N, C-alpha and C positions, 0 to 999 in steps of 0.2 A: 504491500500498499503506498502512497504515495501521501505524508502529513505537507501538512500545507500552514502548520501555525505552531509557534511553540506559544506553552502559557508557564512563568516562572516565578515561579517567590521571589522574595527580594533578602531578607537576613539566611544568612548563613545557606543559602542555598546557589544567588547569584554573587552573591556577596557576603566573603567571611567574618564573622562580628569581627568589632576590632577593625575592621580596613573600613575604607573610602568609597572603593570602588569597585569596581569588578578588574580581576587577573586581566593583565595582555592575552593571554590565553584564549580567551571568555571573553570578552571585548572583539578581538580578533575571528573567533566562531561565529557570533551572533551578529552581527556582520554582514559574514560570507552569504551565511544561512542568508539574509533580506536580501542582497546581492540575488540571489538565484530566487528567489520570489516567499520565499516562503517570510511567514509575519510570523513579531517580535511582539509578547505580553506580557509585561508587567503585571504580576499579580501580587497583590498588597494586604495589609489588613491598616496602614494608612491613607490616612482620606488626600484626596485630590492636593491639597497645598503643598502636605510635607512631597508629593509624589513628583512635582514641577517644580520642585528648589533644582537649580543647574547643577550640573556638579554630582549628583551621586554615580548616575550611570555611565562615566567617562566619555569613552566614546560612542557609545548607544546609543541610537535616540531608539525610541518604545514606536511601536502602532498605534497602539490601543494599549492600555491599565485599566486593570480590574483594580480599582481601591476600596476601601473600607469595607472587607471581607467578600468583597461580590456585590456589595447593596449601589454601587455607582460603578458604571463603567464607561473608561473616556475612551476621543480618538486622542491622537496627540497633539492636536491643540485644545483640549478638554471639552471638546460637542459631546453632549449625552450620548452613551447608543442604547444604555439598561440603565436603569434605578428601581428599588423600593426602596425609597425612606420611608424612616419612623411618622406614625401615625399619631395625633395627640396624645390619645389615650396612653401609650406604649410612654410618651414620653414625658409626661405630666408623673404618671407610676410611678418612674426614676428616681424624679427630680424629686418627691414628698418622698420614697422612701430615704434616699440620701440627706435630707435632710435631716428628718427625725433619727438618725444615726450618726450624723456629720462623717459621712464619707465621702469620698471627692469622684466628681462627676464631671466628664465633659460634653460637649456632641459637637460632632463632623460634621461642619457643616460644609458648602462648595465651596467656602472666600476664606476657609479658616476654623481650625478649631478651636473651639467656645468654651471656659470653664464654667461651669454654673453651679458646681457647690466644689470650694476648697481650691479656689484661685492661684492663691501664695502657694502653698505646698504643690501643688500644680507644677507650677511657672518654676519653683527651686529644681523640679525634680530633671523636669526639659534641660535646665542651665545646667547639671551634676550631667548629664546624660552626653551633653554634646554631639547630638547626633543631628544631621541634616533637616533640616524641614521641621523636625521637631518642637514646635514652642504653641501658645495658646494663648489668645485673649479673656481680658477681661470678663467674664457673659455673668458676673452674678445679677450684672438688673433682670436678667432673666426675658431682656424680648428678643431675639435673637432673632426664636424659630416665630413671632408675627410675619418673616418677609419671606422665608418656604423655612418646612420642615429639615432638618438633621438628617442624615443618611445612616446613619450609626452613634453611638456612644461608648464612650470609656469610662472603665468605672474601677475603682479602686477598694479595698475592702477586705475585711478575714471571707476567711474562704466561708464560713460557717454562716453570710450576708444573701450568699446565691440559691441555696432552700427555703431559706426565711423571704427571701422576695418570690419564689415561687409558690411557697404555701398562702402568700397573700398576693398574690398578681397573677396565679400560672395562669386563669383563663386568655393572660394574654399572649403565651408560646413565647417568649424571646427566649431568644438561641446568645447565651454564655458559653464563651469559649475565650480558655485560659491564658495568659501571654506570658510568658516566658515562669519564674519561681517568687518564691516568696523573698517580702522585703524581712528588713532587722527587726517590724515589727510582727510579723508574723502575718501578714497581709499580703493578698495577691493584687494580678492587674487581671481585668477582664476587657475582652471589647463584645458588643451589645450588637446584634440586629436583628432585625424580623425573625419568624417563624421561618423556618422553611431557605432562609437567605445565607449562602455561605460563596467558598469561591466556585466550587461548581454551578451553582446558580449562575453565578457572574458568569461565569464560560457559556454557559449555557444561551443567556440570554444573548448574547455578543455574538454566540457563532450564530441563532437565528437571523441577526439583522443581517449580517453576512453573506448569510447562503449558504455557511459551511454547517456540515455533520458534524457531529463529538467523535464519530470517529475517523476525523481527516485530524485530529490535534493531539498532540504529545504536553505535557503538565511534569512541573519538577517542581517540590518541594522539600520539605524536613520537618515539620513541627503538623502538631494536632488543626490550625486552621487550614492546612492544606489538606484534607483527607477527603471533602468532598469534590474538588478538583480530582484530586490524581485518580478516585474512581468513575468520574464523571467522561477524565477524557478516553480517547481511545488507547494512549497508550500510557500510565501513568508512572516515572517514575520517583523513587524516592531517594536524594541523597544515604551516604553512606552511613554521615556520621545525624544522621536522621531520627524523629524518636522512636519507640517499638509502637509505638501507635498509626505513625503516617507507615512505617515502613511496611508494616499487617493490611496495608490500606493499596499500598501499591501492587502496580506488575511488576514491574523492578526496582532490583537497587543498583543504583552504578559508583560511581566515582566519590571520594569525598569530598567536599568545596576547596577545600587547600591543597586538593593534589585535579582543579582544574575539571571535575568531575560534567559538571555540564559543560565545557568544552567538547569533551571527550564523544559525548550523548549527539551531541549534534554534527560531530563529525563518522557519527556513525549513522542515527536515520538518514541526513540528510544528504552525505556525501559518499555512504560506503565503506568507510572506513572500521577499522577492528571494535568486536563490542564492548560496548563501556563498561565492563565489569569494573567493582574497586581490585584493587592488588589485595592478592590472598585471597578474593572472595568467596566464600563455599556457599553458594548456592542455594542443592538440596538442603543442606545446614540450617540454613537461614531463613525458609519456607518452612524448615519441621517447628526452629524457635517461635515463629510467628505464630501458629499452629494453623498452616494451609497443608501442610499432610498427615 
């Protein structure tokens, strides 16, 4: 089969943690694929305002971007292709809950991140991360949504807060995805989108707009928020550095991000290079550990 599109996660798939842009081999492989007619899609939990920050992709220019974990898909100019924003009832429930317990809450709008609860703490966290594009505006007046609704939320709270929210607002069916581990206080970060929304839904919405079949797509990722995309794509590939649940959802395991695993995958799939398995990888053993055999 001739694949026509590659959707890649950003953190620890396209760009290793701690580095500020893709490595040269990955940049070159993506650009070579695009020159041959393949489309490159950046797929991330970040919102469009963070994605469009210059320099994050080095010399790569994406053709489309799946942002907010699938809730907002745009072309390279930022024009919407597919979107599924939160509705007022969902947004107000998150605000009420976080205000009651002093949890941190921001909403991802099409122009910026707005912190509705805990602006100062969120701003300090972003300052410490020093990651391109990650910053928030003071939204504690809570009026930005009067212009248009956010596509997603970002919540920092103790792990027990998620089941507590569901006990009170379970009828809303909001989808919580943990991002990273716990902080020093034992709190966790969660991306929040509407029920049924994930990167796989975003990829499906993009394919429908482009007139492509999902079977014509390749997806690469490394973590839990990539699972929907890895399952939806015609060929879902997890990095060797990926999480166990992401590996279990993928059809293939490819090289580590620090071994230019994505570049090897592109060379294999688009240009007939050697199979892009990670060095020393025992595929049968890997599938057994993932419970697939």
